[in-house]
C-alpha positions in Angstrom: -11.0 42.0 -49.1 -7.8 40.0 -48.2 -5.9 43.2 -47.3 -8.7 44.5 -45.2 -8.8 41.3 -43.2 -5.0 41.6 -42.6 -5.4 45.3 -41.5 -8.3 44.6 -39.3 -6.7 41.8 -37.5 -3.2 43.2 -37.1 -4.8 46.5 -36.1 -6.6 44.9 -33.2 -3.4 43.1 -32.2 -1.4 46.3 -32.2 -4.2 48.2 -30.5 -4.5 45.7 -27.7 -0.9 45.6 -26.7 -0.3 49.3 -27.2 -3.3 50.2 -25.1 -2.0 48.1 -22.2 1.5 49.3 -22.5 0.3 52.9 -22.6 -1.6 52.4 -19.4 1.3 50.7 -17.7 3.5 53.6 -18.8 1.4 56.3 -17.6 0.9 54.6 -14.4 4.7 54.1 -13.8 5.3 57.8 -14.5 2.5 58.7 -12.1 0.5 60.5 -15.0 -2.6 58.6 -14.1 -3.6 56.8 -11.1 -5.8 53.7 -11.4 -8.6 52.9 -8.9 -7.1 49.4 -8.5 -3.5 48.1 -8.7 -2.3 47.5 -12.3 -1.8 43.8 -11.7 -5.5 43.5 -10.4 -6.6 45.3 -13.6 -4.6 42.8 -15.7 -6.3 39.8 -13.9 -9.8 41.4 -14.3 -9.3 41.8 -18.0 -8.3 38.2 -18.3 -11.1 37.0 -16.3 -13.8 39.0 -18.0 -12.3 37.8 -21.5 -11.9 34.1 -20.6 -14.8 33.5 -18.2 -17.5 35.6 -20.0 -16.7 37.0 -23.6 -15.0 33.9 -25.0 -17.4 31.4 -23.5 -20.3 33.1 -25.0 -18.6 33.3 -28.4 -17.7 29.6 -28.3 -21.3 28.5 -27.3 -22.7 30.6 -30.2 -20.2 29.4 -32.7 -20.2 25.6 -32.0 -24.1 25.9 -31.9 -24.1 26.9 -35.5 -21.2 24.9 -36.8 -22.4 22.1 -39.3 -19.3 19.8 -39.3 -20.4 16.4 -38.4 -17.2 14.4 -39.5 -15.9 12.0 -36.8 -12.3 12.7 -38.2 -12.4 15.9 -36.2 -11.9 13.8 -33.0 -8.2 13.9 -33.9 -8.1 17.8 -34.0 -7.2 18.4 -30.3 -4.5 15.6 -30.7 -3.1 17.7 -33.7 -3.0 20.8 -31.5 -1.1 18.8 -28.8 1.3 17.4 -31.5 2.2 21.0 -32.5 2.9 21.9 -28.9 5.1 18.8 -28.3 6.9 19.4 -31.7 7.7 23.0 -30.9 9.2 22.1 -27.6 11.3 19.2 -29.0 12.6 21.4 -31.8 13.5 24.2 -29.3 15.5 21.7 -27.2 17.3 20.6 -30.4 18.1 24.3 -31.2 19.4 24.8 -27.6 21.7 21.9 -28.1 22.9 23.2 -31.5 23.6 26.6 -30.0 25.1 25.2 -26.9 22.9 27.0 -24.5 23.3 27.0 -20.8 20.4 25.2 -18.9 18.6 28.4 -17.8 18.5 29.5 -21.5 17.5 25.9 -22.6 14.5 25.9 -20.3 13.5 29.5 -21.3 13.8 28.6 -25.2 11.9 25.4 -24.5 8.9 27.4 -23.5 9.2 29.7 -26.4 9.2 26.9 -28.8 6.2 25.1 -27.3 3.9 27.6 -25.8 1.9 29.3 -28.6 -0.4 32.1 -28.7 -3.7 30.1 -29.7 -6.4 31.7 -27.5 -6.0 35.4 -28.2 -4.2 36.0 -31.5 -5.0 32.5 -33.1 -8.5 32.6 -32.3 -8.9 36.2 -33.7 -7.2 35.4 -36.9 -9.3 32.3 -37.4 -12.4 34.4 -36.8 -11.4 37.1 -39.2 -10.1 34.9 -41.8 -12.5 31.8 -41.7 -15.6 33.1 -40.0 -17.6 31.7 -37.1 -17.1 28.0 -38.1 -13.3 28.6 -38.1 -13.5 30.1 -34.6 -15.5 27.2 -33.3 -12.7 24.8 -34.2 -10.3 26.7 -32.2 -11.8 25.6 -29.0 -11.6 22.0 -30.1 -7.9 22.3 -31.4 -6.7 23.8 -28.1 -8.6 21.2 -25.9 -5.5 19.8 -24.3 -3.4 23.1 -24.2 -3.6 23.9 -20.4 -3.3 20.1 -19.6 0.0 20.1 -21.7 1.3 23.4 -20.1 0.8 22.2 -16.5 1.6 18.5 -16.8 4.4 18.6 -19.4 5.6 22.1 -20.2 6.1 23.6 -16.6 7.9 20.4 -15.4 10.3 20.3 -18.4 11.1 24.0 -18.0 11.6 23.5 -14.3 14.0 20.7 -14.9 16.4 23.1 -16.4 16.3 25.5 -13.5 18.2 23.1 -11.4 17.2 25.1 -8.3 13.4 25.0 -8.3 11.7 23.2 -5.6 10.2 19.8 -6.5 6.6 19.7 -7.3 4.6 16.6 -7.9 3.1 16.5 -11.4 -0.1 14.7 -10.0 -0.7 17.7 -7.9 -0.4 20.0 -10.9 -2.9 17.8 -13.0 -5.2 17.7 -9.9 -5.3 21.4 -9.7 -6.6 21.7 -13.3 -9.9 20.0 -12.2 -10.6 23.1 -10.0 -9.4 25.7 -12.5 -12.4 28.0 -13.4 -10.8 28.8 -16.8 -10.7 25.2 -17.8 -14.1 24.4 -16.4 -15.6 27.3 -18.2 -14.1 26.6 -21.3 -15.1 23.0 -21.4 -18.5 23.8 -20.4 -18.9 26.2 -23.2 -17.7 23.5 -25.7 -20.1 20.9 -24.2 -23.0 23.3 -24.1 -22.6 24.5 -27.7 -22.2 20.9 -28.7 -25.6 19.9 -27.0 -27.4 22.8 -28.5 -26.0 22.0 -32.0 -27.3 18.4 -31.8 -30.5 19.4 -30.2 -31.7 20.9 -33.5 -32.8 24.1 -31.7 -32.2 27.1 -34.1 -29.6 29.6 -32.8 -31.1 33.0 -32.0 -30.4 35.8 -34.6 -28.7 38.0 -31.8 -25.8 35.7 -31.5 -24.2 36.6 -34.8 -23.5 40.4 -33.9 -22.8 39.4 -30.4 -19.9 37.0 -31.5 -18.8 39.8 -34.0 -18.2 42.0 -31.0 -17.2 39.6 -28.4 -14.2 37.9 -30.3 -12.3 41.0 -31.1 -13.2 42.6 -27.7 -11.8 39.5 -25.8 -8.7 39.6 -27.9 -8.2 43.4 -27.0 -8.7 42.7 -23.4 -6.3 39.7 -23.4 -3.6 41.7 -25.3 -4.1 44.7 -23.1 -3.6 42.6 -20.0 -0.2 41.4 -21.6 0.6 45.1 -22.5 0.1 46.0 -18.7 2.9 43.7 -17.9 5.0 43.9 -21.2 8.7 44.9 -20.7 11.1 45.6 -23.6 14.5 44.2 -23.6 17.4 44.4 -26.1 16.3 41.9 -28.7 19.6 42.1 -30.4 21.4 40.4 -27.5 19.2 37.3 -28.3 19.1 37.6 -32.1 20.3 33.8 -32.7 17.7 32.5 -30.3 15.0 34.7 -31.7 15.7 33.6 -35.2 15.7 30.0 -34.2 12.4 30.2 -32.3 10.9 32.1 -35.3 12.1 29.3 -37.8 10.4 26.7 -35.5 7.3 28.7 -35.0 6.7 29.8 -38.4 8.2 27.2 -40.6 9.0 23.8 -39.0 6.1 23.3 -36.7 3.4 24.6 -39.3 4.8 22.2 -42.1 5.0 19.1 -39.7 1.6 19.8 -38.1 -0.2 20.7 -41.4 1.4 17.6 -43.1 -0.2 15.4 -40.2 -3.5 17.2 -40.6 -3.5 16.5 -44.3 -2.7 12.7 -43.9 -5.6 12.6 -41.4 -7.9 13.8 -44.2 -8.6 17.3 -42.9 -8.6 18.7 -46.4 -11.7 16.6 -47.2 -13.7 18.1 -44.5 -16.0 21.1 -45.2 -13.8 22.3 -47.8 -10.7 22.0 -46.0 -11.7 24.2 -43.1 -10.0 22.1 -40.4 -6.8 22.2 -42.3 -6.9 25.9 -42.7 -7.5 26.2 -38.9 -4.5 24.0 -38.3 -2.3 25.9 -40.7 -3.2 29.3 -38.9 -2.9 27.9 -35.2 0.3 26.0 -35.7 1.9 29.3 -37.2 1.2 31.6 -34.3 4.0 33.4 -32.3 5.3 32.6 -28.7 2.6 32.9 -26.0 2.9 35.3 -23.2 2.4 32.2 -21.0 6.2 31.3 -22.0 7.3 34.0 -19.7 5.7 32.5 -16.8 8.3 29.5 -16.2 11.3 31.8 -16.4 9.7 34.0 -13.9 8.9 31.4 -11.4 11.8 29.0 -11.9 14.6 31.5 -12.4 15.3 30.8 -16.2 16.5 33.4 -18.6 13.5 35.8 -18.6 15.1 38.2 -21.1 15.6 35.4 -23.7 11.9 34.6 -23.3 10.7 38.1 -23.4 12.8 38.8 -26.6 11.6 35.8 -28.4 7.9 36.7 -27.4 8.4 40.2 -28.8 10.3 39.3 -32.0 7.8 36.5 -33.0 4.8 38.7 -32.3 6.3 41.5 -34.4 6.8 39.1 -37.2 3.1 38.7 -37.6 3.2 41.8 -39.9 4.8 39.2 -42.3 3.3 36.1 -41.2 -0.3 37.1 -41.4 -0.4 38.2 -45.3 1.4 34.9 -45.9 -1.3 32.8 -44.0 -4.0 34.7 -45.7 -2.6 33.9 -49.0 -1.9 30.2 -48.2 -5.5 29.6 -47.0 -7.1 31.3 -50.0 -5.1 28.8 -52.2 -6.9 25.8 -50.5 
């Protein structure tokens, strides 16, 4: 059973990335012609996944989840702690490796920005079921706020040449972001239905079992459509440093915090298992955005993203073993 979960989840990840990259390659070689520009296709896939498939799955999962512990109020703060810790450790690694500012800004994003929504959500769903998936939405509650109010400004600081932007304006723009509005609405609606006592219709279970992997495939395909390979060996020290941060230091520190908060005593340790998984995810594709718009080292960010994503072939079996011991 454990091996089948690994094969299924890793297969979806590889399929999604490969599908997008294949389409990109065929278009670039003029072997196929899309009815819309490839960038528009990428955005439409993201919108369909984030504005429809994921919200429906979130509503259905939270509707059913039976966790009542007030201790879960701390879960999104634990998620924020993981992002802050990853960024701080990356800045420490940059100092140790004596990186130039443009590399420092890029590696900060790689250490902090984490693939929670696509890969993390899928792994929690496959390994832990609907209840695990429901907790993902709570864990990542502050993710976008952190990226725009803290992550991007820190990355921009190391560019030296980026135009000045007011943090208040960035935060204000979040209030009109449809992705954030829809995600929060799904959490609230699912919570209202949960406490209302209205039974969840039976069709939600098969819908969620299809929507979660389908949304992951769409999101990863959108990444594949823009994915570009670089020579990872040119950035091997940086890639190894980020991997140690993402797969060892951050998970140990974040899981320790979650344990101290009593997550192991809630629902058989389910929240603790979710934290273990989500704090051990690879670099998010969003980590490539600051280098792109602020003139940081994009090749470094791209290499760290590819390297840590490839390491999932080792990380996923280890995660499956660990959570089965709890």
